[in-house]
C-alpha positions in Angstrom: 0.0 0.0 0.0 1.3 3.4 -0.9 1.7 6.3 1.5 -0.3 9.4 0.8 2.7 11.1 -0.8 3.5 8.1 -2.9 0.0 7.8 -4.3 0.6 10.7 -6.8 4.2 10.1 -7.6 5.0 6.3 -7.7 4.1 3.8 -10.4 1.8 1.2 -9.1 2.1 -2.6 -9.2 0.5 -3.7 -12.5 -3.0 -5.2 -12.2 -3.8 -8.7 -13.4 -4.2 -8.9 -17.2 -7.6 -9.6 -18.7 -6.6 -13.1 -19.5 -5.6 -13.7 -15.9 -8.9 -12.2 -14.6 -10.8 -14.4 -17.1 -9.2 -17.5 -15.9 -10.0 -16.6 -12.3 -13.6 -15.9 -13.3 -13.8 -19.3 -14.8 -12.3 -21.0 -11.8 -14.6 -19.1 -9.3 -17.7 -20.4 -11.1 -16.4 -23.9 -11.5 -15.5 -24.1 -7.8 -18.8 -22.6 -6.8 -20.6 -25.2 -8.8 -18.6 -28.0 -7.2 -19.6 -26.8 -3.8 -23.3 -26.8 -4.7 -23.8 -30.2 -6.2 -24.0 -33.4 -4.2 -20.9 -35.5 -3.8 -22.4 -38.3 -5.9 -22.8 -36.0 -8.9 -19.2 -34.8 -8.5 -18.0 -38.4 -8.5 -20.1 -39.0 -11.7 -18.3 -36.1 -13.3 -15.1 -37.8 -12.4 -16.2 -41.0 -14.1 -17.2 -39.0 -17.2 -13.8 -37.4 -17.3 -12.0 -40.8 -17.0 -14.1 -42.2 -19.8 -13.4 -39.2 -22.0 -9.7 -39.4 -21.4 -9.7 -43.2 -22.1 -11.7 -42.8 -25.3 -9.3 -40.1 -26.5 -6.2 -42.1 -26.0 -6.8 -44.2 -29.2 -5.2 -47.2 -27.7 -2.1 -45.4 -26.6 -1.0 -45.6 -23.0 -0.9 -42.4 -20.9 -0.5 -41.5 -17.3 -3.9 -40.6 -15.8 -2.7 -38.1 -13.3 -4.8 -36.3 -10.7 -4.1 -32.9 -12.4 -5.3 -34.2 -15.8 -8.5 -35.6 -14.2 -9.1 -32.3 -12.4 -8.6 -30.3 -15.6 -11.0 -32.5 -17.5 -13.7 -32.3 -14.8 -13.3 -28.5 -14.8 -13.7 -28.5 -18.6 -16.9 -30.6 -18.4 -18.3 -28.3 -15.8 -17.5 -25.2 -17.9 -19.3 -26.8 -20.8 -22.3 -27.7 -18.6 -22.5 -24.2 -17.3 -22.1 -22.7 -20.8 -19.5 -20.2 -19.5 -18.8 -17.3 -21.8 -15.8 -17.2 -24.2 -13.0 -14.8 -23.4 -14.1 -12.3 -26.1 -17.7 -12.2 -24.8 -16.6 -12.0 -21.2 -14.2 -9.2 -21.9 -16.8 -7.1 -23.7 -19.0 -7.3 -20.7 -16.4 -7.4 -17.9 -14.2 -4.3 -18.6 -17.1 -1.8 -18.4 -18.4 -3.5 -15.3 -15.1 -3.5 -13.5 -14.6 0.2 -14.4 -17.9 0.9 -12.7 -17.1 -1.3 -9.7 -14.0 0.7 -9.0 -16.1 3.8 -8.3 -17.1 4.2 -4.6 -20.6 5.4 -5.6 -21.2 2.0 -7.3 -21.3 0.5 -3.8 -23.2 3.4 -2.1 -20.0 4.8 -0.6 -19.6 8.6 -0.8 -16.4 9.8 -2.4 -15.5 11.7 0.8 -15.9 8.6 2.9 -12.8 7.4 4.7 -12.7 4.1 2.7 -12.9 6.0 -0.6 -10.1 8.4 0.5 -7.8 5.3 0.8 -8.5 4.0 -2.7 -5.7 6.0 -4.4 -3.2 4.3 -2.1 -4.3 0.7 -2.7 -2.2 -1.5 -5.0 -3.0 -4.9 -6.4 -2.2 -7.6 -3.9 -2.4 -5.3 -0.8 -3.7 -7.2 2.3 -7.0 -6.0 3.6 -9.0 -7.1 6.6 -12.7 -6.1 6.8 -14.4 -6.6 10.1 -18.2 -6.6 10.7 -21.2 -6.5 8.4 -20.9 -2.7 8.1 -17.7 -3.2 6.2 -19.4 -5.2 3.5 -19.5 -2.4 0.9 -15.8 -1.5 1.6 -14.9 -5.2 0.9 -16.5 -5.1 -2.5 -14.8 -1.8 -3.5 -11.4 -3.0 -2.3 -11.8 -6.2 -4.2 -12.6 -4.3 -7.4 -9.1 -2.7 -6.9 -7.6 -6.2 -6.7 -6.7 -6.1 -3.0 -6.5 -9.4 -1.1 -9.6 -9.1 1.1 -10.3 -11.1 4.3 -13.9 -10.5 5.6 -14.9 -11.4 9.1 -18.4 -11.1 10.6 -20.3 -12.8 13.4 -23.4 -13.5 11.3 -23.4 -16.5 9.0 -26.1 -15.1 6.8 -24.0 -11.9 6.2 -20.9 -13.9 5.3 -22.9 -16.2 2.9 -24.4 -13.1 1.3 -21.1 -11.5 0.8 -19.5 -14.7 -0.6 -22.4 -15.0 -3.1 -22.2 -11.4 -4.3 -18.4 -11.5 -4.6 -18.9 -14.4 -7.1 -21.8 -12.9 -8.9 -19.9 -9.6 -9.4 -16.8 -11.4 -10.6 -14.8 -9.8 -7.7 -13.3 -12.9 -6.2 -9.7 -12.5 -7.4 -8.5 -13.2 -3.8 -11.2 -13.3 -1.2 -11.5 -15.1 2.1 -14.4 -15.0 4.5 -15.0 -16.4 8.0 -17.8 -16.5 10.6 -16.5 -15.8 14.1 -17.8 -14.4 17.3 -15.9 -11.1 17.5 -14.0 -10.6 20.7 -14.4 -14.2 21.9 -12.0 -16.0 19.7 -8.6 -15.2 18.1 -8.7 -13.9 14.6 -8.2 -16.3 11.7 -4.5 -16.5 10.6 -3.6 -14.3 7.6 -0.7 -15.1 5.4 0.7 -11.6 5.8 0.1 -8.5 8.0 -2.8 -6.3 7.0 -2.0 -3.1 5.1 -5.5 -1.8 5.7 -8.1 -2.8 8.3 -11.7 -1.6 7.9 -13.7 -1.9 11.1 -17.5 -1.6 11.6 -17.6 0.1 14.9 -21.2 -0.8 15.2 -20.3 -4.4 15.5 -17.5 -3.7 17.9 -19.7 -1.5 20.1 -21.9 -4.5 20.9 -19.1 -6.1 22.8 -18.2 -5.7 26.5 -15.5 -3.1 27.1 -12.9 -5.9 27.9 -13.7 -7.8 24.7 -13.8 -4.7 22.6 -10.4 -3.6 23.9 -8.9 -7.1 23.3 -10.3 -7.3 19.7 -9.1 -3.8 18.7 -5.6 -4.5 20.1 -5.5 -7.9 18.3 -6.5 -6.1 15.1 -3.6 -3.7 15.7 -1.2 -6.5 16.2 -2.1 -8.1 12.8 -1.5 -4.7 11.1 1.9 -3.9 9.6 3.8 -0.9 10.9 2.6 2.1 8.9 -0.7 0.3 8.2 -4.0 2.1 8.3 -7.3 1.4 10.2 -10.5 2.8 8.8 -13.3 3.0 11.4 -16.7 3.3 9.8 -20.1 3.8 11.6 -21.6 0.5 10.4 -25.0 -0.2 9.1 -27.0 1.8 11.6 -24.6 4.7 11.8 -25.5 5.2 15.4 -22.0 4.7 16.7 -19.5 7.5 16.2 -16.0 6.2 15.2 -14.5 9.1 17.2 -15.5 7.3 20.4 -12.9 4.6 19.7 -9.9 6.9 19.4 -8.9 6.1 23.0 -7.8 2.7 21.7 -5.3 4.3 19.3 -3.3 6.6 21.6 -0.1 6.6 19.5 -1.7 6.4 16.1 -1.8 9.4 13.8 -5.3 10.6 12.7 -5.6 11.7 9.1 -8.1 14.5 8.4 -10.7 13.7 5.7 -11.2 16.1 2.8 -14.0 18.5 2.9 -17.0 16.9 1.1 -18.3 18.3 -2.1 -21.3 20.5 -1.9 -24.3 18.4 -0.9 -22.1 15.5 0.3 -22.3 13.9 3.7 -20.5 15.7 6.6 -21.2 13.1 9.3 -20.8 9.3 9.2 -17.8 9.3 6.9 -15.6 7.4 9.3 -12.0 8.2 10.2 -8.5 7.2 9.4 -5.7 6.3 11.8 -2.2 5.2 10.9 0.0 3.0 13.0 3.5 4.4 13.9 6.2 3.0 11.6 7.8 1.4 14.7 4.6 -0.7 15.2 3.6 -2.3 18.5 5.8 -4.5 20.6 5.5 -8.2 19.7 2.8 -9.9 21.8 1.4 -6.6 23.1 -2.1 -7.3 22.0 -2.1 -10.8 23.4 -0.9 -9.4 26.8 -3.8 -6.9 26.7 -6.2 -9.7 25.9 -5.0 -11.7 28.9 -5.0 -8.6 31.1 -8.6 -7.7 30.4 -9.9 -11.3 29.9 -12.2 -12.3 27.0 -14.7 -13.9 29.4 -15.6 -10.5 30.8 
């Protein structure tokens, strides 16, 4: 993720090519289909693939590898689903992705704290979105090819987000978990988060001890210099400013003045971790100190 000064001066990491995005689109739909059909039907597809490979051998011996079988099954599924050719997909996809990169497409004001971060996002940046109120932010960041991890305590919310990510062809690198916030450790991420979007409405529902432990754990999984965006959530009844006491050493970034007629309140806030970061194990010590059972 770029710094604010780098955003206007540095070349960005190149995005995935249309061919790469098309292959990912195919894979997402094939994998989604596999998860929906019964195991018996999937096994039948495997038998069809084995028969097709055997018939195509013309009496010649070949090694029936697991990779070859998997590729054949995927091709059979793509044929069954009548997935679009690359040229047709590209004609529809490129205008769609251009629209998806605009905050307004997801109901996010251009002066919102999440929208303000978009010029700093590079393909492959690690993002953690916490709470159902961070749903729209997850979609917008996926459209900009960030690696997004979405966590919420409601199974229905997580399933809805997973379905829409696939339907909108956004799932370049998306991971979702259902977990009781503040009660269990966060799922392990492959790399520290560059950006964390927090629905303070979901956090406000926790006891003070669990809220403090969760926010400190979120800070620990953030890289030095990383940014937390605190958004009001779905109801907008919780002011992010009320959580600043959990960020005593972090630098708050002022948001730009909204355009005429834009929203003044409920835009969220940005805080940046010091480049020195937090001491290793600091968040865990805090969690133990305040106790998650409180």
